[in-house]
C-alpha positions as CSV (number, residue, x, y, z in Angstrom):
1,M,26.7,131.5,114.5
2,E,28.8,129.1,116.6
3,R,27.7,128.6,120.2
4,D,30.1,129.1,123.0
5,E,31.7,125.9,124.3
6,P,32.1,125.3,128.1
7,L,35.5,124.4,129.4
8,T,36.3,120.8,130.5
9,P,36.6,120.2,134.3
10,A,40.5,120.0,133.9
11,G,40.6,123.2,131.9
12,R,38.7,125.0,134.6
13,L,41.0,123.6,137.2
14,F,44.1,125.0,135.5
15,L,42.5,128.4,135.5
16,R,42.2,128.6,139.2
17,P,44.7,131.0,140.9
18,E,46.1,128.2,143.0
19,M,46.8,126.0,139.9
20,N,47.2,128.5,137.0
21,Q,49.5,126.7,134.7
22,V,51.3,127.9,131.6
23,I,53.5,125.5,129.5
24,N,56.7,127.0,128.3
25,C,58.5,125.2,125.5
26,V,61.8,126.7,124.2
27,I,63.4,125.6,121.0
28,G,66.7,126.6,119.5
29,V,67.3,126.8,115.8
30,K,70.4,126.6,113.6
31,N,69.9,129.7,111.4
32,P,68.6,133.2,112.2
33,I,64.8,133.5,112.5
34,D,62.7,134.8,109.6
35,V,59.8,136.6,111.4
36,D,57.7,136.8,108.2
37,A,58.2,133.1,107.5
38,V,57.1,132.3,111.1
39,K,54.0,134.4,110.7
40,S,53.1,132.5,107.4
41,E,53.8,129.2,108.9
42,I,51.5,129.9,111.9
43,N,48.7,131.2,109.6
44,N,48.8,128.0,107.5
45,S,49.3,125.6,110.4
46,V,46.8,123.1,111.8
47,M,47.1,125.0,115.1
48,L,44.8,127.8,113.8
49,K,42.4,125.2,112.6
50,H,41.7,123.9,116.1
51,P,39.2,125.7,118.2
52,R,41.3,125.9,121.3
53,F,43.9,128.1,119.6
54,T,41.3,130.3,118.1
55,S,39.0,130.8,121.0
56,L,38.7,133.6,123.6
57,L,38.1,132.7,127.3
58,I,35.0,134.4,128.5
59,R,33.0,134.1,131.8
60,D,29.2,134.3,131.9
61,S,27.2,136.1,134.6
62,N,27.6,133.1,136.9
63,G,31.3,133.2,136.6
64,R,31.5,129.9,134.5
65,E,34.1,129.8,131.8
66,H,33.5,129.2,128.1
67,W,35.4,129.3,124.8
68,R,34.3,131.7,122.1
69,R,35.6,131.4,118.6
70,I,37.3,134.5,117.2
71,S,39.4,135.6,114.2
72,V,43.1,135.4,115.3
73,N,45.6,138.1,114.5
74,V,49.0,136.4,114.7
75,D,50.8,139.7,115.3
76,H,49.0,139.9,118.7
77,H,50.6,136.6,119.7
78,L,54.2,137.3,118.6
79,I,56.7,139.0,121.1
80,I,59.9,139.9,119.2
81,R,62.9,140.6,121.2
82,H,66.0,141.7,119.2
83,E,68.4,142.6,121.9
84,P,70.4,139.8,123.6
85,L,69.3,138.6,127.1
86,S,72.9,138.8,128.3
87,N,76.0,140.6,127.2
88,D,78.0,137.4,128.0
89,V,77.9,135.2,124.9
90,V,79.4,132.3,126.8
91,E,76.5,132.2,129.2
92,E,73.8,132.1,126.5
93,E,72.1,129.0,127.9
94,A,72.1,130.5,131.4
95,A,70.5,133.7,130.1
96,I,67.8,131.8,128.3
97,N,67.1,129.8,131.5
98,D,66.9,132.9,133.5
99,Y,64.4,134.4,131.0
100,L,62.2,131.2,131.4
101,A,62.6,131.3,135.2
102,D,61.2,134.8,135.2
103,L,58.3,133.8,133.0
104,A,57.5,131.0,135.4
105,V,56.4,133.5,138.1
106,S,55.8,136.9,136.7
107,S,54.2,136.7,133.2
108,P,50.7,135.3,133.0
109,L,49.0,135.0,129.6
110,S,46.5,137.8,128.7
111,E,42.8,136.7,128.6
112,E,42.1,139.5,125.9
113,K,43.3,137.1,123.2
114,P,43.5,133.2,122.9
115,L,45.7,131.8,125.6
116,W,49.0,131.3,123.7
117,E,51.9,133.4,122.5
118,I,55.4,133.0,121.0
119,H,58.5,134.9,122.1
120,L,61.1,135.2,119.4
121,L,64.6,135.7,120.9
122,M,66.3,136.8,117.7
123,A,69.8,137.3,119.1
124,H,69.8,133.7,120.6
125,K,68.1,132.0,117.6
126,S,65.5,130.6,119.8
127,A,61.7,130.8,120.4
128,V,59.5,130.3,123.5
129,F,56.1,128.8,122.9
130,R,53.8,129.7,125.8
131,V,50.5,127.8,125.9
132,H,48.0,127.7,128.8
133,H,47.5,124.3,130.2
134,A,43.7,124.8,129.8
135,L,44.2,124.3,126.1
136,G,45.8,120.8,126.4
137,D,48.4,118.7,128.1
138,G,51.9,118.0,127.2
139,I,51.1,115.0,124.9
140,S,48.5,116.8,122.8
141,L,50.4,120.1,122.6
142,M,53.7,118.4,121.6
143,S,51.7,116.5,118.9
144,T,50.2,119.8,117.6
145,F,53.5,121.4,117.4
146,L,55.2,118.6,115.6
147,T,52.6,118.6,112.8
148,C,54.2,122.0,111.8
149,C,57.7,120.4,111.6
150,R,59.4,118.2,109.0
151,R,62.3,115.8,109.2
152,V,65.7,117.3,108.1
153,D,66.7,114.1,106.2
154,D,63.4,114.0,104.4
155,P,61.4,117.4,104.3
156,T,58.3,115.6,102.9
157,Q,57.9,113.5,106.1
158,L,56.5,114.4,109.5
159,P,58.7,113.5,112.6
160,S,58.5,110.1,114.0
161,I,58.1,109.6,117.8
162,G,59.2,106.5,119.7
163,G,56.4,104.4,121.1
164,V,53.6,105.9,119.0
165,G,51.1,103.9,117.1
166,G,49.2,102.2,119.8
167,S,48.0,103.2,123.3
168,S,50.7,104.9,125.3
169,S,48.9,104.1,128.5
170,P,49.3,100.8,130.3
171,W,45.8,101.2,131.7
172,L,44.4,100.9,128.2
173,R,46.2,97.7,127.1
174,R,46.1,95.6,130.3
175,R,45.5,91.8,129.7
176,W,43.3,90.4,132.5
177,N,43.5,87.1,134.4
178,F,42.6,86.2,138.0
179,W,46.1,86.9,139.5
180,K,46.1,90.3,137.6
181,I,42.7,91.2,139.0
182,V,43.9,90.4,142.6
183,Q,47.0,92.5,142.1
184,V,45.0,95.4,140.5
185,F,42.6,95.3,143.5
186,W,45.3,95.2,146.1
187,Y,47.7,97.9,144.7
188,S,44.7,100.1,143.8
189,L,43.5,100.0,147.4
190,I,46.9,100.9,148.8
191,F,47.7,103.6,146.3
192,I,44.3,105.3,146.2
193,S,44.2,105.3,150.0
194,E,47.5,107.1,150.0
195,F,46.3,109.5,147.3
196,I,43.3,110.5,149.4
197,L,45.4,110.8,152.6
198,R,47.8,113.1,150.6
199,S,45.0,115.4,149.7
200,L,44.1,115.7,153.4
201,W,47.1,115.7,155.8
202,L,49.8,113.1,155.0
203,K,52.9,114.8,153.9
204,D,56.6,114.2,153.2
205,R,59.2,114.9,155.9
206,R,60.8,118.3,155.4
207,T,64.2,118.4,153.6
208,A,66.5,120.9,152.0
209,V,64.3,120.6,148.7
210,S,60.9,120.9,150.3
211,G,58.5,123.6,149.2
212,G,55.0,124.4,150.6
213,A,52.0,126.8,150.5
214,G,52.9,130.1,149.0
215,V,56.2,128.8,147.4
216,E,54.6,129.1,144.0
217,L,55.1,133.0,144.3
218,W,58.8,132.8,145.2
219,P,61.5,133.8,142.6
220,R,62.8,131.0,140.5
221,K,66.1,129.8,139.0
222,M,66.5,127.1,136.3
223,A,69.3,124.8,135.2
224,T,69.5,122.1,132.5
225,A,70.6,118.5,133.1
226,K,71.6,116.9,129.7
227,F,71.6,113.1,129.1
228,R,72.3,110.9,126.1
229,L,69.5,108.4,125.3
230,D,72.1,105.8,124.4
231,D,73.5,106.0,128.1
232,M,70.0,105.6,129.4
233,K,69.4,102.7,127.2
234,M,72.6,101.1,128.2
235,V,71.5,101.2,131.8
236,K,68.1,100.0,130.8
237,R,69.6,96.9,129.4
238,A,71.6,96.3,132.5
239,V,68.3,96.0,134.6
240,P,66.1,93.4,133.0
241,E,62.7,94.4,131.8
242,S,63.2,98.1,132.9
243,T,62.1,101.1,130.9
244,I,63.5,104.6,130.3
245,N,61.1,105.9,133.0
246,D,62.6,103.4,135.5
247,V,66.0,104.7,134.6
248,L,64.9,108.3,134.9
249,F,63.5,107.8,138.4
250,G,66.6,105.9,139.4
251,V,68.7,108.9,138.3
252,I,66.4,111.3,140.2
253,S,66.6,109.1,143.4
254,C,70.4,108.9,143.2
255,G,70.8,112.5,142.2
256,L,68.7,113.8,145.0
257,S,70.5,111.6,147.5
258,R,73.8,113.1,146.4
259,Y,72.5,116.6,146.5
260,L,71.0,116.2,150.0
261,N,74.4,114.8,151.1
262,I,75.9,118.1,150.0
263,R,73.2,120.3,151.5
264,S,72.3,118.5,154.8
265,P,74.5,115.3,155.2
266,K,73.6,114.8,158.9
267,D,69.9,115.6,158.9
268,L,68.4,112.6,157.2
269,K,68.0,108.9,157.8
270,E,68.5,106.1,155.3
271,G,65.3,105.4,153.3
272,V,63.6,108.8,153.9
273,Q,60.8,109.1,151.3
274,L,60.6,112.0,148.8
275,T,57.4,111.8,146.8
276,G,57.1,113.1,143.3
277,V,53.9,114.1,141.4
278,A,53.7,112.8,137.8
279,M,51.0,112.9,135.1
280,A,50.1,109.7,133.3
281,N,48.5,109.9,129.8
282,L,45.2,108.1,129.6
283,R,44.4,108.6,125.9
284,P,45.2,106.3,123.0
285,Q,47.9,108.2,121.1
286,P,47.8,108.1,117.3
287,G,50.8,108.5,115.0
288,L,51.5,112.0,113.8
289,Q,50.2,111.2,110.3
290,E,46.8,110.3,111.6
291,F,46.8,113.2,114.2
292,S,47.5,115.7,111.4
293,K,44.7,114.3,109.3
294,L,42.3,114.5,112.2
295,L,43.3,118.1,113.0
296,N,42.8,119.1,109.3
297,S,39.4,117.5,109.2
298,S,36.6,120.1,109.5
299,N,34.3,117.7,111.1
300,S,36.9,116.1,113.4
301,K,35.8,115.4,117.0
302,I,39.5,114.9,118.2
303,R,39.9,115.9,121.8
304,L,43.1,117.8,122.6
305,G,42.4,119.1,126.1
306,N,43.7,117.4,129.2
307,Q,43.3,113.7,129.6
308,F,45.7,112.5,132.2
309,G,45.8,111.0,135.7
310,M,48.0,111.9,138.6
311,L,50.5,109.5,140.1
312,L,52.4,109.8,143.4
313,L,55.9,108.4,142.7
314,P,58.0,108.0,145.8
315,V,61.9,107.9,145.7
316,N,64.1,107.3,148.7
317,Y,67.2,109.0,150.2
318,Y,70.2,106.7,150.7
319,D,73.4,108.0,152.2
320,K,75.4,105.0,151.2
321,E,75.2,103.6,147.7
322,G,77.2,100.5,148.5
323,G,79.0,100.7,145.2
324,D,75.9,99.6,143.2
325,V,74.2,102.7,141.8
326,L,72.0,100.4,139.7
327,Q,70.2,99.6,142.9
328,F,68.4,103.0,142.5
329,V,67.0,101.8,139.1
330,K,66.0,98.5,140.5
331,R,64.1,100.1,143.3
332,S,62.5,102.6,140.9
333,K,61.4,99.7,138.6
334,S,59.8,97.8,141.4
335,M,57.9,100.9,142.5
336,I,56.7,101.8,139.0
337,D,55.7,98.3,138.2
338,K,53.3,98.3,141.2
339,K,51.9,101.7,140.1
340,K,51.3,100.3,136.6
341,Q,49.2,97.5,138.1
342,S,47.0,99.9,140.0
343,L,44.1,102.1,139.0
344,E,45.6,105.2,140.7
345,A,45.9,107.3,137.6
346,P,42.4,106.6,136.1
347,F,40.9,107.0,139.6
348,S,42.6,110.4,140.1
349,Y,41.2,111.5,136.7
350,K,37.7,110.3,137.5
351,I,37.6,111.7,141.0
352,G,38.9,115.0,139.8
353,N,36.2,115.3,137.2
354,F,33.6,114.3,139.9
355,V,34.7,116.8,142.4
356,M,34.9,119.6,139.8
357,S,31.5,118.8,138.3
358,S,29.7,118.2,141.7
359,F,31.4,120.7,144.0
360,G,33.0,123.3,141.7
361,P,36.6,124.3,140.9
362,K,37.3,125.8,144.2
363,L,37.2,122.5,146.2
364,A,39.0,120.6,143.4
365,S,41.8,123.1,143.2
366,L,42.2,123.1,147.0
367,L,42.5,119.3,147.0
368,N,45.1,119.4,144.1
369,Y,47.0,122.2,145.9
370,R,47.2,120.2,149.1
371,I,48.5,117.2,147.3
372,I,51.3,119.3,145.8
373,C,52.0,121.0,149.2
374,N,52.3,117.6,150.9
375,T,54.8,116.1,148.3
376,T,58.3,117.2,147.3
377,F,58.7,117.5,143.6
378,T,56.9,117.5,140.1
379,I,58.3,115.3,137.3
380,S,57.3,114.8,133.6
381,N,58.8,113.0,130.7
382,I,57.6,113.6,127.2
383,V,58.9,111.6,124.3
384,G,60.0,113.8,121.4
385,P,61.2,113.2,117.8
386,L,63.6,110.4,117.1
387,E,65.4,112.3,114.3
388,E,66.5,115.9,113.7
389,I,63.7,118.1,112.5
390,M,63.1,121.5,111.3
391,V,60.4,124.2,111.6
392,V,59.8,126.9,108.9
393,G,62.8,125.2,107.0
394,N,65.1,126.0,110.0
395,P,66.8,122.9,111.7
396,I,66.0,122.6,115.5
397,T,69.0,122.2,117.7
398,Y,67.2,121.6,121.0
399,M,63.8,121.3,122.6
400,R,63.1,122.0,126.3
401,V,60.0,122.3,128.4
402,N,59.0,123.8,131.7
403,S,55.9,125.2,133.3
404,T,54.9,128.0,135.6
405,S,55.7,127.5,139.3
406,L,53.9,125.4,141.8
407,P,54.1,125.1,145.6
408,H,56.9,122.7,144.9
409,A,60.4,124.1,145.3
410,L,61.5,121.6,142.6
411,T,59.9,120.8,139.3
412,M,61.6,118.8,136.5
413,H,60.4,118.3,132.9
414,M,62.4,116.1,130.5
415,V,61.9,116.0,126.7
416,S,63.9,113.6,124.3
417,Y,65.0,114.8,120.9
418,A,67.2,113.1,118.4
419,G,69.2,110.9,120.8
420,R,69.4,113.4,123.6
421,A,67.2,114.2,126.6
422,D,67.3,117.6,128.3
423,M,65.6,118.0,131.7
424,Q,64.7,121.5,132.8
425,I,65.1,121.9,136.6
426,L,63.1,124.8,137.9
427,V,63.6,125.6,141.6
428,A,62.6,128.2,144.2
429,K,66.0,129.9,144.5
430,D,65.6,130.8,148.2
431,I,65.2,127.1,148.9
432,I,67.6,125.6,146.3
433,P,70.1,128.3,145.5
434,D,72.3,126.1,143.3
435,P,70.2,124.2,140.7
436,Q,73.4,123.8,138.6
437,V,74.9,121.6,141.3
438,L,71.6,119.6,141.4
439,A,71.8,119.1,137.6
440,K,75.4,117.9,137.9
441,C,74.3,115.3,140.5
442,F,71.7,113.9,138.1
443,E,74.2,113.9,135.2
444,D,76.9,112.2,137.3
445,A,74.4,109.6,138.6
446,L,73.6,108.5,135.0
447,T,77.3,108.5,134.1
448,D,78.2,106.2,137.0
449,M,75.2,103.9,136.2
450,K,76.4,103.6,132.7
451,E,80.0,102.9,133.7
452,L,78.8,100.2,136.1
453,A,76.5,98.7,133.4
454,I,79.6,98.6,131.1
455,S,81.7,97.0,133.8
456,N,79.0,94.3,134.6
457,S,78.6,93.4,130.9
458,K,82.3,92.8,130.5
459,I,82.4,90.6,133.7
460,S,79.4,88.6,132.4
């Protein structure tokens, strides 16, 4: 008989009422969904060979959570919806986004079964995978899902992901010298001090996109901002030594400035800081081939779970762009470069584990909740497959991710797939009533950056 396994500190944190988090991933497919084929694929997948997906959450007499292995009935995890979400076919994307927005606040996962489920939206040829954050973070869950997929151009091959093969974390591959040690010490001192102050009282100035305590319970709306990776790479080349993340934060800074100019053009001063909360992966990330072998191994000790640190990433409001929108990317690159040289992310992971283990989940969740209440938005960026892929033999047309609501009025999750990148923008609709306008501000920001990059390249 297998013994019950205690939850990790991060898993316990995500089960607290203040931080209860479910990851919602929606995929669209090209052909109608074959329900029987889906059931067969799940039963034979590596997902059901991993204990997290086949364990029931139980609490002992002291209220401490444990995982208990059970036999999974896939039918209990499938929710099949045959009728369309909307009678207006033209607004299919909006209907799916409305469905996801409702799930973000009103549909927790049942603890009477393992904490995952799949909604099959038959009329829309799409599926929503719902997985509790206690089972794993975005990197591990995306890797688990992709082991069930194959490339469209070569059905014998697993998908390939950009940047895999080594450590995806700069904190695991840093090369040390004296000057680096000085920089690490200095930036760590600054950013860790700010991190502690954020958990106590330091907060962003209120703007038209600010949330706060209790906002996680407010109704939501959702919109999708769509980018081309080639456009982001063109902007990346225009700013020396920048990364896609630098471009993304430049787009967010520029887009938020434009949106705030629409909503409250006279209320803000130049340079006002809006702080984002991001999660940084702290684990070495194997390729999917190695990951699949580890999951299939009966004696594998691979840790899915949650292994990430929290970063506070500020962007600034600027009323006047001065004709050079690439300045937003340059400022973002400067900020992120300093963050990479600090130990803020490993520190937040270690201190979170320490507080959880020493003082319990109540205090740990309170500190995390205060950090979110004292900042402005959540942002994540997950690298998806480079090429088109299929699941159950059905080509995937898009992949998008969001999570359940937080005290933030604005959360953004971007996933790249086959040359595109879709960013789901989840908002508290009583604070941000027009997320489509915000999405357009982000899209226009990238377009203007690309055009300036092209113009500069022609001049040079």
